[in-house]
Backbone as numpy.savetxt, mean C-alpha at the origin, in Angstrom:
# Nx Ny Nz CAx CAy CAz Cx Cy Cz
-17.83 -14.65 14.12 -16.73 -14.39 13.96 -16.12 -13.44 13.06
-15.37 -12.65 13.60 -14.78 -11.54 12.46 -14.10 -12.12 11.35
-14.34 -11.67 10.39 -13.49 -11.72 9.00 -12.17 -11.15 9.24
-11.31 -11.41 8.46 -10.01 -10.83 8.34 -10.18 -9.34 7.76
-11.07 -9.10 6.86 -11.20 -8.00 6.44 -11.92 -7.04 7.37
-12.97 -7.52 8.11 -13.57 -6.86 9.44 -12.73 -6.25 10.30
-11.64 -7.19 10.58 -10.74 -7.05 11.60 -9.45 -5.81 11.05
-9.32 -5.98 9.75 -8.39 -5.04 9.24 -9.07 -3.62 9.04
-10.29 -3.54 8.83 -11.16 -2.35 8.87 -11.01 -1.70 10.12
-11.62 -2.32 10.96 -11.38 -2.05 12.53 -9.79 -1.28 13.06
-9.19 -1.83 12.59 -7.65 -1.61 12.95 -7.24 -0.22 12.25
-7.43 -0.32 10.90 -7.07 0.95 10.20 -8.11 2.07 10.65
-9.39 2.02 10.87 -10.28 3.11 11.43 -9.59 3.51 12.81
-9.22 2.56 13.59 -8.82 2.73 15.18 -7.62 3.68 14.96
-6.58 3.43 13.86 -5.55 4.25 13.83 -5.71 5.68 13.09
-6.76 5.65 12.16 -7.14 6.67 11.59 -7.89 7.60 12.26
-8.69 7.27 13.32 -9.34 7.99 14.24 -10.81 8.19 13.68
-11.18 7.69 12.83 -12.81 7.55 12.56 -12.98 7.84 11.12
-14.03 7.68 10.59 -14.55 7.61 9.46 -14.79 9.29 8.68
-14.81 9.21 7.39 -14.99 10.41 6.67 -15.76 10.22 5.66
-16.73 11.31 5.29 -17.80 11.22 4.24 -17.05 10.85 3.06
-18.00 9.91 2.15 -17.43 9.59 0.92 -18.87 9.38 -0.01
-18.84 9.46 -1.21 -19.83 8.77 -2.38 -18.97 8.22 -3.49
-19.70 7.45 -4.08 -19.17 6.88 -5.27 -19.09 7.79 -6.34
-18.14 7.38 -7.54 -17.83 8.51 -8.46 -17.27 8.01 -9.46
-17.57 7.56 -10.73 -17.08 6.87 -11.74 -16.60 5.57 -11.65
-17.12 4.97 -10.91 -16.65 3.47 -10.26 -15.81 3.61 -9.19
-15.37 4.82 -8.70 -14.20 4.90 -7.90 -14.98 5.50 -6.50
-14.03 5.91 -5.67 -14.55 6.50 -4.37 -14.16 8.11 -3.96
-15.16 8.84 -4.00 -14.90 10.07 -3.87 -14.99 10.65 -2.40
-14.08 11.24 -1.82 -14.21 11.74 -0.27 -13.92 13.19 -0.16
-14.66 13.84 0.81 -14.41 15.24 1.37 -13.34 15.47 1.74
-12.65 16.54 1.50 -11.19 17.02 2.13 -11.33 16.90 3.68
-10.11 16.40 4.38 -10.25 16.54 5.87 -9.09 17.58 6.35
-9.43 18.56 7.13 -8.66 19.58 7.65 -7.43 18.79 8.35
-8.10 17.73 9.21 -6.91 17.34 9.98 -5.96 16.31 9.47
-6.15 16.08 8.17 -5.12 15.34 7.35 -4.21 16.00 6.51
-2.89 16.00 6.54 -1.78 16.72 5.77 -2.27 16.54 4.27
-2.41 17.71 3.86 -2.77 17.79 2.25 -2.14 16.76 1.14
-0.91 16.30 1.39 -0.33 15.33 0.36 -0.89 13.99 0.77
-1.57 13.85 1.85 -2.26 12.26 2.00 -3.60 12.42 2.14
-4.14 13.63 1.95 -5.77 13.73 1.77 -6.49 13.23 0.79
-6.54 12.20 0.62 -7.32 11.42 -0.40 -8.63 11.93 -0.52
-9.23 12.57 -1.94 -10.50 12.91 -2.18 -10.95 12.22 -3.17
-10.13 11.10 -3.77 -10.85 10.44 -5.19 -9.90 9.41 -5.26
-10.24 8.11 -5.26 -9.36 6.91 -5.53 -10.35 6.14 -6.82
-9.65 5.56 -7.71 -10.05 4.71 -8.57 -9.31 3.77 -9.22
-9.81 2.71 -9.67 -8.63 1.74 -10.80 -9.57 1.63 -11.83
-9.05 1.94 -13.07 -9.59 1.86 -14.17 -8.68 0.91 -15.28
-9.36 0.42 -16.42 -8.60 -0.65 -17.15 -8.45 -0.31 -18.64
-7.16 -0.65 -19.29 -7.14 -0.20 -20.73 -6.49 -1.71 -21.23
-7.32 -2.32 -21.73 -7.02 -3.77 -22.17 -6.34 -4.46 -21.06
-5.44 -5.11 -20.80 -5.13 -5.90 -19.74 -4.02 -5.16 -18.74
-4.33 -3.64 -18.87 -3.52 -2.69 -18.12 -4.44 -2.18 -17.16
-4.03 -2.19 -15.54 -5.02 -1.35 -14.58 -4.29 -0.06 -14.52
-4.98 0.92 -14.43 -4.59 2.26 -13.79 -5.05 2.42 -12.36
-4.10 2.43 -11.39 -4.38 2.64 -10.13 -4.18 4.21 -9.91
-5.34 4.67 -9.33 -5.37 6.37 -9.36 -5.67 6.59 -7.90
-5.16 7.76 -7.30 -5.21 8.57 -6.03 -4.97 10.07 -6.30
-6.29 10.98 -5.93 -6.01 12.33 -6.12 -6.04 12.70 -4.54
-5.34 13.74 -4.25 -5.35 14.36 -2.91 -5.67 15.54 -2.82
-5.90 16.52 -1.73 -6.25 17.86 -1.68 -5.17 18.81 -1.88
-3.85 18.40 -1.72 -2.43 19.04 -1.90 -1.94 18.46 -2.93
-0.46 18.44 -3.06 0.25 18.00 -3.77 0.72 16.45 -3.83
0.19 15.50 -4.48 0.73 14.10 -4.27 1.96 13.83 -4.33
2.74 13.18 -3.35 4.18 12.81 -3.23 5.10 13.76 -2.69
4.37 14.81 -2.18 5.36 16.06 -1.92 5.95 15.71 -0.56
5.33 15.08 0.32 5.94 14.67 1.48 6.50 13.38 1.77
7.72 13.19 2.00 8.57 12.14 2.25 9.25 11.84 3.65
9.42 10.77 4.09 10.00 10.53 5.64 11.19 11.51 5.75
11.62 11.65 6.88 12.93 12.18 7.39 13.94 11.34 7.53
15.00 10.99 6.85 16.01 10.39 6.90 16.73 10.29 8.35
16.74 9.00 8.95 17.13 8.79 10.32 18.98 8.03 10.30
19.21 7.45 9.13 20.30 7.26 9.23 20.61 5.60 9.83
19.45 4.96 10.05 19.43 3.75 10.39 17.97 3.04 10.00
18.13 1.64 9.82 16.98 1.01 9.40 16.03 0.72 10.68
16.57 0.58 11.86 15.63 0.45 12.90 14.59 1.56 13.34
13.49 1.23 13.49 12.87 2.61 13.56 12.28 3.46 12.50
12.68 3.25 11.47 12.57 4.03 10.18 11.30 4.42 9.83
10.60 5.20 9.05 9.51 5.28 8.64 9.44 5.12 6.98
8.18 4.51 6.68 7.87 4.45 5.27 6.30 5.20 5.09
6.43 6.00 4.12 5.10 6.71 3.66 4.37 5.86 2.59
3.17 5.85 2.43 2.44 5.05 1.55 1.42 5.58 1.00
1.17 5.38 -0.35 -0.40 5.38 -0.98 -1.00 4.01 -1.09
-2.10 3.44 -0.66 -2.22 1.86 -0.94 -3.48 1.81 -1.44
-3.78 0.56 -2.25 -5.21 0.07 -2.55 -5.37 -1.14 -2.13
-6.11 -1.27 -0.95 -6.07 -2.67 -0.61 -7.38 -3.43 -1.55
-7.08 -4.39 -1.68 -8.08 -4.95 -2.71 -8.99 -6.51 -1.98
-9.91 -6.79 -2.72 -10.65 -8.20 -2.32 -9.78 -9.43 -3.12
-8.80 -9.05 -4.09 -7.95 -9.99 -4.60 -7.52 -11.02 -3.70
-7.14 -12.16 -4.19 -6.44 -13.24 -3.47 -4.99 -13.00 -3.63
-4.22 -13.00 -2.55 -2.84 -12.93 -2.61 -2.14 -13.70 -3.87
-2.65 -14.84 -4.08 -2.26 -15.60 -5.31 -2.29 -15.08 -6.71
-2.87 -13.84 -6.64 -2.94 -13.05 -7.93 -1.52 -12.66 -8.19
-0.71 -12.22 -7.08 0.43 -11.49 -7.34 1.21 -12.27 -6.94
0.98 -13.73 -6.82 2.52 -14.59 -6.81 2.48 -14.93 -5.35
1.78 -14.64 -4.46 1.82 -15.30 -3.34 0.93 -16.36 -2.76
1.27 -17.05 -1.68 0.07 -18.24 -1.28 -1.40 -17.73 -1.06
-1.97 -18.76 -1.63 -3.36 -18.27 -1.39 -4.02 -18.19 -0.18
-4.84 -16.98 0.20 -5.52 -16.92 1.34 -4.37 -16.44 2.52
-3.23 -15.85 1.97 -2.20 -15.52 2.98 -2.56 -14.04 3.53
-3.68 -13.39 3.26 -3.94 -12.17 3.89 -4.52 -11.34 2.97
-4.81 -10.06 3.22 -5.35 -8.94 2.29 -4.26 -8.43 1.46
-4.70 -8.65 -0.10 -3.39 -8.32 -0.99 -3.77 -6.71 -1.26
-2.75 -5.98 -1.45 -2.79 -4.60 -1.56 -1.56 -4.09 -2.58
-2.04 -3.17 -3.34 -0.97 -2.51 -4.12 -0.58 -1.15 -3.41
0.68 -0.83 -3.55 1.25 0.21 -2.64 2.05 1.04 -3.23
2.37 2.39 -3.22 3.31 3.16 -3.61 4.00 3.73 -2.55
5.56 3.38 -2.29 5.99 3.97 -0.97 7.30 4.74 -1.25
7.60 5.38 -0.14 9.18 6.18 0.10 9.49 5.94 1.30
11.06 5.60 1.40 11.77 5.54 2.72 13.16 5.84 2.51
13.78 6.83 3.01 15.15 7.26 2.74 16.26 6.18 3.51
15.84 5.42 4.53 16.85 4.55 5.12 17.04 3.45 4.77
16.33 2.78 3.66 16.66 1.65 3.15 16.12 1.39 1.80
16.45 0.38 1.09 16.16 0.28 -0.49 15.54 -1.41 -0.54
14.25 -1.40 -1.10 13.76 -2.69 -1.34 13.39 -3.02 -2.67
14.11 -2.18 -3.66 13.76 -2.63 -5.10 15.09 -3.04 -5.44
15.76 -4.24 -5.18 17.09 -4.44 -5.68 17.44 -4.79 -7.20
16.17 -5.02 -7.95 16.48 -5.21 -9.51 16.33 -3.98 -10.28
16.10 -2.72 -9.41 15.69 -1.45 -10.26 16.66 -0.33 -9.63
17.21 0.44 -10.77 17.98 1.67 -10.49 17.22 2.78 -10.50
16.41 3.10 -9.63 15.21 4.29 -10.09 16.02 5.70 -10.18
16.73 6.14 -9.65 17.57 7.15 -9.71 18.66 7.36 -10.96
18.97 6.12 -11.57 19.74 5.99 -12.61 21.26 6.34 -12.52
21.63 6.15 -11.25 23.15 6.39 -11.00 23.79 5.37 -10.82
23.48 4.21 -11.25 24.23 2.88 -11.49 24.44 2.01 -10.21
23.97 2.67 -9.14 23.83 1.87 -7.73 22.34 1.52 -7.39
22.13 0.14 -7.38 20.53 -0.47 -7.10 20.30 -0.48 -5.84
21.21 0.05 -4.85 20.57 -0.15 -3.55 20.64 1.13 -2.55
20.49 2.50 -3.31 20.36 3.70 -2.68 19.27 4.45 -3.19
18.14 3.81 -3.69 17.04 4.86 -4.11 15.76 4.49 -3.52
15.68 4.03 -2.23 14.57 4.16 -1.46 13.88 5.07 -1.30
14.35 6.28 -1.13 13.66 7.70 -1.05 12.77 7.93 -1.93
12.99 7.71 -3.19 12.11 7.70 -4.35 11.11 6.85 -4.45
9.88 7.51 -4.76 8.56 6.77 -4.60 8.66 5.52 -5.87
8.02 4.60 -5.24 8.30 3.11 -5.93 6.78 2.04 -5.70
6.82 1.23 -6.29 5.56 0.26 -6.05 5.74 -1.13 -5.49
4.94 -1.72 -4.77 5.07 -2.83 -4.07 3.31 -3.50 -4.42
3.48 -4.84 -4.45 2.37 -5.62 -3.90 2.80 -6.17 -2.40
1.94 -6.06 -1.37 1.97 -6.36 -0.04 0.93 -7.22 0.26
0.97 -7.99 1.42 0.03 -8.89 1.97 -0.24 -8.31 3.47
-1.20 -8.09 3.93 -1.48 -7.47 5.29 -2.32 -8.39 6.12
-1.77 -8.22 7.42 -2.43 -8.93 8.51 -2.67 -8.13 9.74
-3.51 -8.31 10.76 -3.41 -7.80 12.00 -2.23 -8.28 12.84
-1.79 -7.75 13.66 -0.58 -8.33 14.67 -0.70 -7.44 15.92
-1.13 -7.73 17.08 -1.10 -7.03 18.16 0.45 -6.51 18.59
1.44 -7.48 18.11 2.80 -6.95 18.43 2.94 -5.43 17.65
2.26 -5.18 16.86 2.57 -3.79 16.35 1.83 -2.67 17.46
0.93 -3.12 18.06 0.26 -2.21 19.03 -1.29 -2.56 18.72
-2.12 -1.90 19.52 -3.57 -2.30 19.75 -4.24 -1.87 18.19
-4.97 -2.90 17.88 -5.59 -2.92 16.61 -4.72 -2.56 15.39
-3.37 -2.79 15.44 -2.64 -2.55 14.45 -2.14 -3.56 13.40
-1.89 -3.20 12.28 -1.22 -4.05 11.14 0.13 -4.17 10.65
0.19 -5.13 10.01 1.81 -5.31 9.74 1.82 -5.88 8.02
2.86 -5.80 7.60 2.91 -6.71 6.25 3.27 -7.89 6.97
2.65 -8.87 6.33 3.23 -10.36 6.85 4.86 -10.77 6.93
5.02 -11.35 7.99 6.49 -11.71 8.17 6.53 -13.13 7.43
7.75 -13.57 6.99 8.11 -14.92 6.52 8.99 -15.53 7.79
8.56 -16.39 8.46 9.29 -16.83 9.76 10.66 -17.52 9.07
11.65 -17.26 10.08 12.65 -18.31 9.61 12.56 -19.63 9.19
13.27 -20.13 8.18 13.23 -21.33 7.72 11.96 -21.84 6.93
10.87 -20.87 6.89 9.74 -20.89 5.99 9.98 -20.70 4.45
9.19 -21.37 3.49 9.41 -21.18 2.30 8.23 -21.25 1.55
7.40 -20.11 1.73 6.24 -19.57 1.02 6.29 -19.31 -0.29
5.22 -19.42 -1.17 5.35 -19.32 -2.57 5.49 -17.59 -2.34
6.43 -17.38 -3.25 6.73 -15.80 -3.50 6.92 -15.18 -5.08
6.43 -14.12 -5.44 6.71 -13.80 -6.68 8.15 -13.92 -7.03
8.48 -13.77 -8.49 9.71 -13.66 -8.93 10.44 -12.51 -8.57
9.77 -11.44 -8.41 10.43 -10.12 -8.08 10.56 -9.76 -6.49
10.34 -10.66 -5.90 10.26 -10.65 -4.64 11.88 -9.94 -4.12
11.73 -9.19 -3.12 13.27 -8.17 -3.05 14.21 -8.89 -2.04
13.77 -10.27 -1.45 14.58 -10.92 -0.59 14.20 -10.46 0.67
13.43 -9.66 1.23 13.14 -9.12 2.51 12.23 -10.49 3.17
12.25 -10.55 4.42 11.62 -11.90 5.25 10.21 -11.25 5.50
9.59 -10.94 4.43 8.10 -10.27 4.15 7.27 -10.78 3.01
6.19 -10.70 3.04 5.39 -10.90 1.87 5.01 -9.82 1.16
6.26 -9.41 0.46 6.18 -8.21 -0.38 6.98 -8.38 -1.83
6.42 -7.60 -2.96 6.80 -7.87 -4.01 7.54 -6.68 -4.42
8.44 -6.49 -5.42 8.58 -5.21 -5.97 9.03 -5.28 -7.38
7.83 -5.23 -8.18 7.49 -5.51 -9.49 8.10 -4.38 -10.60
8.50 -3.08 -9.82 9.07 -2.05 -10.82 8.13 -1.39 -11.50
7.01 -1.18 -11.42 6.03 -0.37 -11.90 6.10 1.01 -11.60
6.24 1.72 -12.42 6.72 3.21 -12.13 5.44 4.27 -11.66
5.47 4.77 -10.53 4.30 5.76 -10.29 4.38 6.98 -10.99
3.83 7.67 -11.29 3.68 8.95 -11.82 3.08 10.08 -11.15
3.57 11.43 -10.67 2.80 12.03 -9.92 2.76 13.37 -10.72
1.50 13.86 -10.70 1.40 15.09 -11.61 0.31 16.08 -10.83
0.69 17.12 -9.95 0.07 17.98 -9.21 -0.75 17.25 -8.16
-2.06 16.89 -8.04 -2.74 16.56 -6.91 -2.89 14.99 -7.12
-2.39 14.38 -8.53 -2.65 12.79 -9.00 -1.64 12.18 -8.84
-1.90 10.79 -8.32 -0.78 9.72 -8.47 -1.24 8.83 -9.21
-0.71 8.05 -10.69 -1.27 6.97 -10.99 0.02 6.06 -11.24
-0.43 4.93 -11.22 0.49 3.67 -11.63 -0.15 2.83 -12.79
0.69 2.20 -13.67 -0.21 1.48 -14.80 0.55 -0.18 -14.37
-0.26 -1.02 -14.16 -0.09 -2.20 -13.70 -0.47 -3.37 -14.69
0.24 -4.13 -15.63 -0.08 -5.03 -16.61 -0.94 -6.24 -15.69
-1.71 -7.00 -16.02 -2.45 -8.26 -15.55 -2.37 -9.27 -16.50
-2.14 -10.52 -16.12 -2.23 -11.83 -17.18 -3.82 -11.71 -17.53
-4.60 -11.80 -16.48 -5.98 -12.07 -16.42 -6.59 -10.74 -15.75
-6.97 -9.80 -16.57 -7.62 -8.47 -15.97 -8.97 -9.03 -15.68
-9.54 -9.80 -15.75 -11.00 -10.15 -15.14 -10.80 -10.52 -13.65
-9.53 -10.91 -13.44 -9.57 -11.07 -12.08 -9.82 -9.80 -11.04
-9.16 -8.78 -11.83 -9.09 -7.19 -11.08 -10.62 -6.78 -11.00
-11.15 -6.95 -12.37 -12.38 -6.39 -12.54 -13.62 -6.72 -11.82
-13.19 -8.04 -11.37 -14.17 -8.74 -10.39 -14.26 -8.22 -8.93
-12.95 -7.61 -8.57 -12.71 -7.07 -7.10 -13.38 -6.01 -6.73
-13.15 -5.71 -5.37 -13.45 -4.35 -4.86 -12.09 -3.73 -4.21
-12.03 -2.45 -3.87 -10.82 -2.17 -3.62 -11.34 -0.68 -2.76
-10.14 -0.05 -2.11 -10.29 1.07 -1.23 -9.13 1.99 -1.33
-8.71 3.11 -0.69 -7.75 3.90 -1.00 -7.21 4.39 0.44
-5.99 4.14 0.76 -5.43 4.41 2.00 -4.26 5.33 1.87
-4.09 6.46 2.63 -2.67 6.92 2.94 -2.36 6.67 4.38
-0.80 6.35 4.73 -0.73 5.83 5.89 0.90 5.62 5.96
1.52 5.75 7.13 2.80 5.78 7.38 3.03 4.40 8.20
4.30 3.50 7.53 4.68 2.40 8.30 5.97 2.38 9.12
6.26 1.52 9.94 7.43 1.78 11.03 8.11 0.59 10.87
9.56 0.45 10.85 10.30 -0.62 10.82 10.48 -0.70 12.26
10.42 -2.08 12.78 10.56 -2.42 14.20 11.81 -2.00 14.66
11.94 -1.50 16.02 13.15 -1.11 16.38 14.04 -2.00 16.81
13.82 -3.38 16.76 14.66 -4.55 16.99 14.79 -5.13 15.52
14.43 -4.73 14.38 14.63 -5.22 13.04 14.05 -6.77 13.06
13.30 -6.89 13.71 12.63 -8.44 13.71 11.31 -8.48 13.60
10.64 -9.75 13.82 9.22 -10.02 13.44 8.73 -9.52 14.72
7.30 -8.53 14.34 7.02 -8.15 13.06 7.81 -6.93 12.46
8.39 -7.19 11.57 9.25 -6.37 10.87 8.68 -5.10 10.36
7.37 -4.96 9.90 6.92 -3.58 9.08 5.75 -3.38 9.59
5.43 -2.44 10.56 4.00 -2.41 10.85 3.37 -0.97 10.47
2.14 -0.86 10.46 1.38 0.21 10.05 1.34 0.96 11.14
1.72 2.17 11.43 2.05 2.96 12.51 1.13 3.91 12.38
0.61 4.61 11.29 -0.23 5.78 11.31 -1.28 5.78 10.05
-2.47 5.56 10.10 -2.92 5.80 9.12 -3.72 7.28 8.77
-3.34 7.93 7.71 -3.73 9.11 7.55 -5.03 9.77 7.03
-5.41 8.51 5.90 -7.02 8.65 5.56 -7.43 7.35 5.10
-8.53 6.99 5.35 -9.24 5.64 4.44 -10.46 6.51 3.45
-10.31 6.20 2.31 -11.00 6.77 1.25 -12.68 6.65 1.32
-12.94 5.38 1.67 -14.38 4.76 1.86 -14.86 5.47 3.37
-13.82 5.52 4.25 -14.15 5.81 5.71 -14.26 4.57 6.51
-14.28 3.61 6.00 -14.66 2.18 6.70 -13.95 1.05 6.31
-12.98 1.24 5.45 -12.39 0.01 4.71 -13.29 -1.03 4.26
-14.62 -0.57 3.45 -15.48 -1.67 3.14 -15.15 -2.12 1.65
-14.16 -1.41 1.02 -13.50 -1.93 -0.09 -14.80 -1.86 -1.41
-15.73 -0.59 -1.22 -16.58 -0.65 -2.16 -16.43 -0.27 -3.64
-15.04 0.32 -3.68 -14.70 0.52 -5.19 -14.87 -0.33 -6.04
-15.36 -0.07 -7.39 -15.87 -0.97 -8.58 -14.48 -0.45 -9.51
-13.94 -1.44 -10.43 -13.07 -0.96 -11.43 -13.90 -0.68 -12.50
-13.27 0.54 -13.11 -13.81 1.04 -14.38 -13.18 0.32 -15.65
-14.29 -0.28 -16.37 -13.95 -0.97 -17.54 -14.13 -0.28 -18.73
């Protein structure tokens, strides 16, 4: 029987079109540049390091990190989300979701057609609902769903009437997603986000990987609401989550 992690690995590799060369580096994952991948999403190194109880999520690409964002369509249905993602072996309960709900991943995303950080005013204009086009952070829970396409993944939907355990900063969408407000920092080829943990030991005992991908909002704006539509690159090449946290 396939494990959920194995199934997700197969799905991501199917979307990405194959594996890439890689090697360990300072507890992280180092990857050869890929000409077939757009430079802003061509992951060449990913790692997670700790400073006390704070984790520093790091991705470096062969181009300028964060340079490319989706084009605005003017509507939610069918719109795109660009993302840098760190899938982990941590249980979703670490981020406030139900235990065993799927694969917990930390993500940095941008999407100009909707805003899913209602507690924060990222562009500082006094409007909390108009800055989805700026890069921002999420915890998400992922699972395969054939409704997204063959071997495709989705952010887990919350069925109508269901009341699952959710983080305090859940943005109100019918998805297992959290909008904790941790600010991504882009500098040249590098993206970093500092994330505090109550128990940093949960993180240091886990494995991780790095993924760059595009997601798509369902044309019907219904379950499945948010599908992984295109994987640009998987840092390890096989989503084996081999990364070890630097302490």
